[in-house]
C-alpha positions as CSV (number, residue, x, y, z in Angstrom):
1,M,118.9,123.2,94.8
2,L,118.6,121.8,98.3
3,F,115.7,121.7,100.7
4,Y,116.1,122.4,104.3
5,S,114.1,121.5,107.3
6,T,111.8,124.2,109.1
7,K,113.2,122.7,112.4
8,N,116.8,123.2,111.5
9,Q,118.2,124.8,108.3
10,L,121.3,122.9,108.6
11,V,119.2,119.8,107.9
12,K,119.4,119.6,104.0
13,S,118.4,117.1,101.4
14,K,118.2,116.9,97.6
15,F,114.8,117.1,95.8
16,E,114.9,113.4,95.0
17,D,115.4,112.5,98.6
18,A,113.2,115.0,100.0
19,I,110.0,113.8,98.0
20,F,110.4,110.3,99.6
21,L,111.1,111.5,103.2
22,G,108.0,113.5,103.4
23,P,108.8,115.4,106.4
24,A,112.6,115.7,107.3
25,E,114.2,113.3,109.6
26,D,114.0,115.8,112.4
27,G,110.2,116.2,112.0
28,G,110.3,119.5,110.2
29,L,108.8,120.3,106.8
30,F,111.0,120.9,103.7
31,M,111.5,124.3,102.2
32,P,113.6,125.1,99.3
33,D,116.8,127.1,100.2
34,Q,116.1,129.6,97.6
35,I,112.9,130.6,95.6
36,P,114.5,131.9,92.3
37,P,112.4,134.6,90.6
38,L,110.9,134.0,87.0
39,S,112.0,136.3,84.3
40,D,110.1,139.3,83.3
41,R,109.8,137.9,79.9
42,F,107.9,135.0,81.1
43,I,105.4,136.9,83.0
44,G,105.1,139.5,80.2
45,H,104.2,136.7,77.6
46,I,102.4,134.3,80.0
47,K,99.3,134.3,77.6
48,D,101.6,132.5,75.1
49,Y,102.1,129.5,77.6
50,S,99.9,126.5,77.9
51,L,99.1,125.1,81.4
52,P,101.9,122.4,81.2
53,E,104.4,124.8,79.7
54,I,103.6,127.0,82.8
55,G,104.4,124.1,84.8
56,L,107.7,123.4,83.2
57,E,108.8,126.9,83.7
58,I,108.0,127.0,87.4
59,L,109.0,123.6,88.5
60,A,112.2,123.4,86.6
61,P,114.3,125.3,89.2
62,F,113.3,123.0,91.9
63,T,114.0,119.6,90.5
64,P,117.3,118.1,89.0
65,L,115.3,116.7,85.9
66,D,116.4,117.8,82.4
67,R,113.7,119.9,80.7
68,N,112.6,117.2,78.4
69,S,112.0,114.7,81.1
70,L,110.0,117.3,83.2
71,A,108.0,118.4,80.2
72,G,107.0,114.8,79.7
73,I,105.8,114.7,83.2
74,T,103.9,118.2,83.3
75,T,102.5,117.3,80.0
76,S,100.9,114.1,81.5
77,A,100.2,115.4,84.9
78,F,98.3,118.6,84.0
79,N,96.2,117.5,81.0
80,F,93.0,119.0,82.0
81,P,92.0,122.8,82.1
82,A,91.9,125.3,85.0
83,P,89.5,127.9,83.6
84,V,88.5,131.2,85.1
85,K,84.7,131.5,84.9
86,Q,83.2,134.9,84.9
87,V,79.9,134.8,86.9
88,G,77.4,137.6,87.1
89,G,79.8,140.2,86.0
90,H,81.2,140.8,89.4
91,F,83.0,137.4,90.3
92,Q,85.7,135.3,88.7
93,F,85.8,131.8,89.9
94,L,89.1,129.7,89.2
95,E,87.8,126.2,88.5
96,L,90.2,123.5,89.8
97,F,87.9,120.6,89.6
98,H,88.4,119.5,85.9
99,G,90.7,116.7,86.9
100,P,89.9,113.0,87.3
101,T,88.6,113.3,90.9
102,L,87.0,116.7,90.4
103,A,89.1,118.6,93.0
104,F,92.3,120.6,93.0
105,K,94.1,118.2,94.7
106,D,94.6,116.3,91.4
107,F,97.3,118.9,90.4
108,G,99.6,118.0,93.4
109,A,98.8,114.3,93.4
110,R,99.3,113.6,89.8
111,F,102.7,115.4,89.5
112,M,103.8,113.7,92.8
113,A,103.0,110.3,91.7
114,Q,104.9,110.6,88.5
115,I,107.9,112.4,89.8
116,M,108.2,109.8,92.7
117,S,107.8,107.0,89.9
118,H,110.7,108.7,88.0
119,F,113.0,108.7,90.9
120,R,111.9,105.3,92.5
121,K,114.8,102.7,92.6
122,E,114.0,99.7,90.6
123,G,112.8,97.0,92.6
124,S,112.0,99.0,95.7
125,V,108.4,99.3,97.3
126,I,107.4,102.7,98.7
127,N,104.5,102.8,101.2
128,I,102.6,106.0,100.9
129,L,100.8,107.4,104.1
130,V,98.1,110.2,103.6
131,A,95.6,111.6,105.9
132,T,92.5,113.2,104.4
133,S,89.8,115.4,105.5
134,G,88.1,115.3,102.0
135,D,89.7,115.4,98.5
136,T,93.3,114.7,99.1
137,G,92.9,110.8,99.6
138,G,90.8,110.5,96.4
139,A,93.2,112.4,94.4
140,V,96.1,110.4,95.8
141,A,94.3,107.1,95.2
142,S,93.6,108.0,91.5
143,A,97.2,109.2,90.9
144,F,98.9,106.1,92.4
145,S,96.5,103.3,91.5
146,G,98.2,100.5,89.6
147,L,101.6,102.4,89.8
148,E,104.3,99.7,90.2
149,G,106.3,99.8,93.4
150,F,103.9,101.9,95.4
151,N,101.5,100.8,98.1
152,V,98.9,103.6,99.4
153,F,97.3,103.8,102.9
154,I,94.6,106.5,103.2
155,L,93.5,107.5,106.6
156,F,90.2,109.3,106.9
157,P,88.0,110.3,109.8
158,K,84.7,108.3,110.1
159,G,81.5,110.0,109.2
160,K,83.2,113.1,108.5
161,V,83.6,113.0,104.6
162,S,80.9,113.2,102.2
163,V,79.4,109.9,100.7
164,L,81.0,110.4,97.3
165,Q,84.3,111.5,98.8
166,Q,84.4,108.3,100.8
167,K,83.6,106.3,97.7
168,Q,86.6,107.7,96.0
169,L,88.8,106.5,98.9
170,T,87.3,103.1,99.4
171,T,86.6,101.5,95.9
172,W,90.0,100.6,94.8
173,D,91.0,97.1,94.3
174,D,94.7,97.1,93.6
175,N,97.5,99.0,95.6
176,I,95.1,101.3,97.8
177,Q,94.0,100.8,101.1
178,A,91.6,103.0,103.0
179,L,91.6,103.0,106.8
180,E,88.5,104.5,108.5
181,V,89.5,106.3,111.7
182,S,87.1,106.7,114.5
183,G,88.2,110.4,115.2
184,T,88.9,113.7,113.5
185,F,91.2,114.6,110.7
186,D,93.6,115.8,113.3
187,D,93.7,112.3,114.7
188,C,94.4,110.9,111.3
189,Q,97.2,113.5,110.7
190,R,98.8,112.8,114.1
191,L,98.7,109.0,113.2
192,V,100.6,109.7,110.0
193,K,103.2,111.8,111.7
194,T,103.7,109.2,114.5
195,A,104.5,106.5,111.9
196,F,106.9,108.8,110.1
197,G,108.8,109.1,113.6
198,D,108.6,105.3,114.0
199,L,112.3,104.6,113.3
200,E,112.2,101.0,114.1
201,L,109.3,100.5,111.6
202,R,111.2,102.5,109.0
203,K,114.3,100.1,109.2
204,H,112.1,97.5,107.7
205,K,109.9,99.6,105.2
206,S,110.1,102.6,103.1
207,F,107.5,105.4,103.8
208,A,106.6,108.5,102.0
209,S,104.0,111.0,102.6
210,A,101.4,112.2,100.1
211,N,100.0,115.2,102.2
212,S,100.9,118.7,101.4
213,I,103.8,118.2,104.0
214,N,105.4,116.6,101.0
215,I,107.1,119.4,99.0
216,A,106.3,117.5,95.6
217,R,102.7,117.9,96.4
218,L,103.0,121.5,97.3
219,L,105.2,122.9,94.5
220,P,103.0,122.0,91.6
221,Q,100.1,124.0,93.3
222,M,101.9,127.2,92.3
223,I,100.9,126.6,88.6
224,Y,97.3,127.4,88.7
225,Y,97.8,130.7,90.2
226,F,100.0,131.7,87.3
227,E,97.2,130.2,85.0
228,A,94.7,132.4,86.9
229,F,96.8,135.4,86.3
230,K,97.1,134.6,82.6
231,Q,93.2,134.4,82.2
232,A,92.5,137.6,84.4
233,N,90.9,140.2,82.3
234,N,92.1,143.0,84.9
235,K,95.5,142.2,86.1
236,D,95.9,145.2,88.1
237,D,95.8,145.1,92.0
238,L,94.8,141.3,91.8
239,N,93.7,139.5,95.0
240,I,93.3,135.7,95.1
241,I,90.7,134.3,97.6
242,V,91.8,130.7,98.8
243,P,89.6,128.4,100.9
244,S,92.1,127.2,103.5
245,G,92.3,124.3,106.0
246,N,95.8,122.9,106.2
247,F,97.1,125.8,104.2
248,G,99.1,124.1,101.7
249,N,97.1,125.7,98.8
250,L,97.6,129.2,100.1
251,T,101.4,128.5,101.0
252,A,101.8,127.5,97.4
253,G,100.3,130.8,96.4
254,L,102.9,132.6,98.6
255,F,105.7,130.6,97.0
256,A,104.1,131.8,93.6
257,K,104.3,135.4,94.7
258,R,107.8,135.1,95.8
259,M,108.7,133.8,92.4
260,G,107.1,136.8,90.9
261,L,103.3,136.4,90.3
262,P,102.0,139.8,90.1
263,V,99.2,139.7,92.7
264,Q,98.6,142.2,95.4
265,R,97.4,139.8,98.2
266,F,96.1,136.4,99.1
267,I,93.0,136.3,101.2
268,A,92.6,133.0,103.4
269,A,89.0,132.1,103.7
270,T,88.3,129.7,106.6
271,N,85.4,128.2,108.4
272,I,85.1,128.3,112.2
273,N,88.5,126.5,112.6
274,D,90.2,129.8,112.4
275,I,93.5,129.2,113.9
276,V,95.4,131.2,111.3
277,P,93.1,134.1,111.1
278,H,93.5,134.2,114.9
279,Y,97.2,134.4,114.4
280,L,97.0,137.2,112.0
281,I,94.9,139.4,114.4
282,S,96.9,138.4,117.6
283,G,100.3,137.3,116.7
284,K,99.7,134.1,118.7
285,Y,99.5,130.6,117.0
286,E,97.2,128.3,119.3
287,P,96.2,125.1,117.7
288,R,93.2,123.5,119.0
289,V,90.8,120.4,118.3
290,S,89.1,120.8,115.1
291,R,85.3,121.4,114.8
292,E,83.1,119.8,112.3
293,T,81.5,121.9,109.6
294,L,80.0,121.7,106.1
295,S,83.4,122.6,104.4
296,N,84.9,119.6,105.9
297,A,88.2,119.5,104.0
298,M,88.9,122.8,105.9
299,D,88.2,121.3,109.5
300,V,91.8,121.4,110.6
301,G,92.9,122.6,114.1
302,D,96.6,122.7,113.7
303,P,97.5,123.4,110.0
304,S,100.7,121.7,109.0
305,N,101.8,124.1,106.4
306,F,101.7,127.2,108.9
307,V,105.3,126.6,109.7
308,R,106.2,127.0,105.9
309,M,104.2,130.2,105.9
310,L,106.6,131.5,108.7
311,A,109.6,130.3,107.0
312,L,108.8,132.5,104.2
313,Y,109.1,135.4,106.3
314,P,112.3,134.8,108.4
315,S,113.1,137.1,111.3
316,T,114.5,137.1,114.8
317,D,111.8,139.3,115.7
318,E,108.4,137.5,115.9
319,S,106.4,140.7,115.5
320,S,108.3,141.3,112.2
321,T,107.4,137.9,110.7
322,W,103.7,138.6,112.0
323,N,103.6,142.0,110.2
324,K,105.1,140.7,107.0
325,L,102.9,137.8,106.7
326,G,99.9,139.9,107.4
327,N,100.8,142.3,104.6
328,D,100.6,139.5,102.2
329,V,97.7,137.5,103.7
330,G,94.2,138.9,104.5
331,F,91.4,136.5,106.0
332,D,87.7,136.0,106.4
333,V,86.0,133.4,108.8
334,V,82.8,132.0,107.7
335,D,80.2,129.8,109.5
336,D,77.8,127.2,108.1
337,S,74.9,129.5,107.7
338,K,76.7,131.8,105.7
339,T,78.0,128.8,103.7
340,L,74.5,127.4,102.8
341,G,73.3,131.0,102.2
342,N,76.2,131.7,99.7
343,I,75.5,128.5,97.7
344,R,71.8,129.4,97.4
345,E,72.6,133.0,96.5
346,V,75.0,132.1,93.8
347,Y,72.5,129.5,92.3
348,E,69.5,131.7,92.5
349,Q,71.0,135.0,91.2
350,Y,73.6,133.6,88.6
351,G,72.6,129.9,87.9
352,Y,76.1,128.7,89.1
353,L,76.6,126.1,91.6
354,I,79.6,126.2,94.0
355,D,80.7,123.7,96.7
356,P,80.7,124.4,100.3
357,H,84.5,125.4,100.3
358,T,84.1,127.7,97.3
359,A,81.1,129.2,99.3
360,V,83.3,130.2,102.0
361,A,85.6,132.0,99.7
362,Y,82.7,133.6,98.0
363,E,81.8,135.4,101.3
364,A,85.4,136.6,101.6
365,A,85.0,138.0,98.1
366,K,81.7,140.0,99.3
367,S,83.7,141.0,102.4
368,H,86.9,142.2,100.5
369,P,85.5,144.0,97.4
370,G,88.2,144.7,94.6
371,N,89.6,142.8,91.7
372,N,89.4,139.2,93.2
373,I,89.6,135.8,91.8
374,I,87.9,133.0,94.0
375,V,89.8,129.7,93.9
376,S,87.1,127.1,93.4
377,T,88.5,123.9,94.8
378,A,86.0,121.1,94.2
379,H,83.0,120.2,92.2
380,W,79.8,120.8,93.9
381,A,78.4,117.3,93.2
382,K,80.9,115.8,95.8
383,F,78.6,117.4,98.5
384,E,75.2,116.4,97.3
385,S,73.5,116.4,100.7
386,T,74.8,120.1,101.4
387,I,73.8,121.3,97.9
388,E,70.3,119.7,98.3
389,K,69.9,121.4,101.8
390,A,71.0,124.7,100.3
391,I,68.9,125.0,97.1
392,G,66.2,122.4,97.8
393,S,67.0,120.2,95.0
394,L,69.9,118.1,93.4
395,P,70.8,118.6,89.8
396,P,72.0,115.5,87.7
397,L,75.5,114.6,88.9
398,P,78.5,113.9,86.5
399,S,78.9,110.3,85.5
400,A,82.4,110.4,86.9
401,L,80.7,110.2,90.4
402,T,77.5,108.5,89.8
403,D,79.6,105.4,88.5
404,L,81.1,105.2,92.0
405,Y,77.5,104.3,93.7
406,N,77.8,101.0,92.2
407,K,81.3,100.1,93.4
408,K,81.9,98.0,96.5
409,E,83.8,99.8,99.2
410,R,86.8,98.2,100.9
411,M,88.3,99.6,104.2
412,I,89.7,98.7,107.5
413,P,88.1,100.4,110.5
414,I,90.6,101.5,113.4
415,Q,90.7,103.5,116.4
416,P,92.8,106.7,116.5
417,K,95.6,104.6,118.4
418,Y,98.9,104.1,116.7
419,E,99.5,100.6,117.6
420,E,96.4,99.8,115.5
421,L,97.7,101.8,112.7
422,R,101.2,100.0,113.1
423,E,99.6,96.7,112.9
424,V,98.2,97.5,109.5
425,L,101.5,98.8,108.2
426,S,103.7,96.1,109.6
C-alpha cells in the first residue's frame, strides 16, 4: 500500500517512508491510497479477539510488516485495557485512560514509537517534533523516553496546560526536551510546520512528527472503536461521541467506519472552538485563533486533520463532500459552564468522575439521545483544579500522577518565533 499527499495525489510514499516524513514533502498529510474492508467474519466474531489481536487485524493491511513482527508490536503497544463502563443505566463511557500517561494518546504514541524504532536505520538519529495542547506531549515523551536513536522536542503553550500535564512534559532526563512557548497551541503547531518546511535545516538533521499529522499516530486510533463495538451491549444503530479538537481521533473513527465498523454515526463534541461544526452547518471552513477553555486539549483554531476528513469524501463538487461528511458526522458545541455542570452532574448522580473533555462529550450524549458510546479521553485527575471547581473537593489522585509532584522540571522558554525554535534544533 502507498500513501498519497492530500495536496497532490501523485505524491506518494511507502509506509516506512511516510512515518518518518510526518507531512509529505509538499506539506500535505498522508492518506492511504486505499482503505481495505475487513472481512464479515472478523466483524461477526470480534468478541473472540483481544485488543492486541484487533490491532493486528486492522493495521496489517497498512504496513509492510509480516504478521509475526506486527503482532509483537501490537502486543507490546496495547498492553492495557479499554473498557466500556456502564454508568447510571443510560450512559456508556469508553475509558481510554488506562495507559501509562492516563490518556488516549498512549495508543497512538506507543505504536508509533515502536514502529519507528523497527524501521529506523542503524546509526541514524531521528528528531521528533511535537506540538501539544494537553496529553499528546506526555504520551509521546513516555513512548520515546530512552529509545535509542531518537531525540524528542515537545512544544507546549505556556500556562495553557494543566499542572500535571506540564509535569508529564517537563520531568524527563534523557532524550526528551520540552519547550514552553509564550503563545497558543496554534503557535506551537505553526512552529512545528515551519520546521518541517525548513529544507536547509533538514539537509543536516532528520525530523519526524509525532502529532496526529503522522499517519503512524492516526491509524492505531482506529483500534479502540472496534473494541468499543465489541463491548457494546446493543450494537444496533450505534453512535460514537468523540471529544474533538485537532480531529485526529474522529478522523480515525471515520477510517474505522470505512473499513467496516458497524456504527451509524460519529458525533464531534467540541468546545467553543467550533471550526468544524461551523463547516458542517455552513459548508465554509474558516480557521481562526483558538480560544482558551477548560477542555484545553481541544483548543484548536485550525484542525490539521480536517483535510483528511475531506479526503475521505472526494468529489469535484464541494457541496457533495459537505453533504456526505455531514451524513457521517454530527456535532455539538459546549461552553465551559456546561462542562463544569456536567462534571458535577455525573459525579452527584452516578458517583463517576469525568474529565473536562469527556464532559463536553457527555453534553452531546444528552443532546443526541440514542444508542451512544461516549469516548472518555483522559483521567479526571489530570485536571485537578477544574475537578475541584466543579465538585468542591478533590478525591485522592492516582500514584502515577502524585509521584510527578516531586520531580524537577526541565524546559526551555521560547517566544513563538521560528528563529528561536531553530536555534534549539540546530
